[in-house]
Every structure is written in structure tokens, then in C-alpha cells.
N, C-alpha and C positions, 0 to 999 in steps of 0.2 A: 527515496527508490534509487537511487543514490547506491545507496546501500545493497541495496535490492542485485542492482545491477554489476557491480561488484564483484558478489558473492559464483554470481552468471560467471563473468571475463578470469577468476581464480583459484576457481575451487576442485579444478579438472584433479587436481595430485590431493588430494584429502583436505580436510576442515583448516579456514583461511583467519588467523591471528589479528583482535580488535588491532593491536600496536598496528598492523599491513592496514590494516581497512585503513586505518586511521593517515598517515602516512599518505596513501593514494589521494582519498576525496579527501587529503585539509578541514579534517575532524577533531576538534581535538574526541580527549578517548574519555573522559566522565562524559562526555555529550552522548559520542556514541555508545560504552554502556547500555544508556537511560532506549535508544532507541534498536537495539541487539536483544533488552528484553521483552520489549515489546514484539519483535517478528515472533521470537521462542514460543513465545505465550503462543499469541495468535496460530502457532504451523508454521507461523510461512519459510522454519529457517528451523534446524537441526544444528545443536550444539554439539562440543564432545572435552569435557577436563581431562587436565593433566599438562603433561609435555610435548608431545603434538598436538593437543586439541585447541579449535575454530571455532569456528562454521562452515554450514554451508544450510543450503537451497535443500527443503523438502523434498522436491519434486523439479523434474525436469523444464529450466523456462517456460517453456511456450507447455505449460500446465497452467504457468499464473498470470490472471487474466489483468491489467492493468489496474482496473478500478475494486478485483478483492484487496489488492496492496494500499491502496490506498481507505475502502474506507472499512483495512482493517486498522491502520493503524491512522488512520485518522480521524474514524467513528463516519456516521453517515453524512454527510453533504446538500443538505436540502439550499434548493435554494433561495424557496423563501422558510417562513416560522411554518404558515397551513398547509408543508410542501413533509413537517415532518415526523415521521414515521410515534403514536403516542402522539402527539400530540392532537388539544382539544377541541373541536369545530368548531371551526367558524361560521361565527352567523352570519355571515356576508357571503359563506359563499354559492351559497342558490342568485343572488345577481351581483355577485362581481365581478370583471369585466375582463380583467387581467386574468385570472388564474390558469384559463385555459391556455395561458402565453405561455405563462410558470409553467407548466403542467408537462406544452410541450419540452421548451427548456429542461426541461433534469429527465425531463425520455433522456434528449436529442446525444446529454452532454456525460449520461449512463451508459445507450444503447455505444458511443462513442468509446470511454475511458475501455467498457467490458468488452469491447472486437478490439483494443489492443490485448497483444502480451510480453512478458518483461521477455523472452525472443526479439520481443519485432525493436526493443530500443538498443540491443549490440547491434547492429546494422546499419 
């Protein structure tokens, strides 16, 4: 999220270098390379090479739901294993008294993160 916020704040004048992001965010450039590689692979960020190359957001900050950024960088975040996508059906699901609680909680967190935009984190 910090890299996405940094790009949103600093890519107005063109691509932002990894070195600049690393300095501002106090993240090692080596670790930052892996983060940015995932952001590019998932279509969240565009890259350009060369002397004036670097990274820019692929769309406007208000067009990025925070939930999308989290899911594309961290993967699915199920609250409990039985709610994970493609999980085996739980044999106890029909009588599980906690499943409705976890389902409601998962919906609340999903809706919360998808209601927030990257632009909300800039102010």
C-alpha cells in the first residue's frame, strides 16, 4: 500500500524510480523490486525502462479499491479455511454454529476494503 500511495503522490511528473521510492519509504531497493514486480504483473502499475524510466500508476488513484490492491498483492484473505475460495466443502458446515458469524465478518471486511479507494489514503 505504501508503494501505491507513494506513486499516487509522486508520479505527476512522470515515472518514479525505485531508488526514490526506497528512500522515501525506507524500504530496501532489493525488497522493493519484488513488490513492484507483483504490482506490474497484476496490472496495478506500469513500468518503463531507460534513463528516465520508472513506475506509474496504471489508472487514477480514485479508480483503485483498496480491496483490489490487497487481493492482488496478498492473495485471497479468508477469515477461516472453510470460506477460502476452492476449499473442500466442510462436512460440519450444515451444523456449524460459527459459520454464519465468520461469513458475516468476511463480508464486512470485504465490503470495508472495497469501499475505500487509494485516493482516500492520500488525504
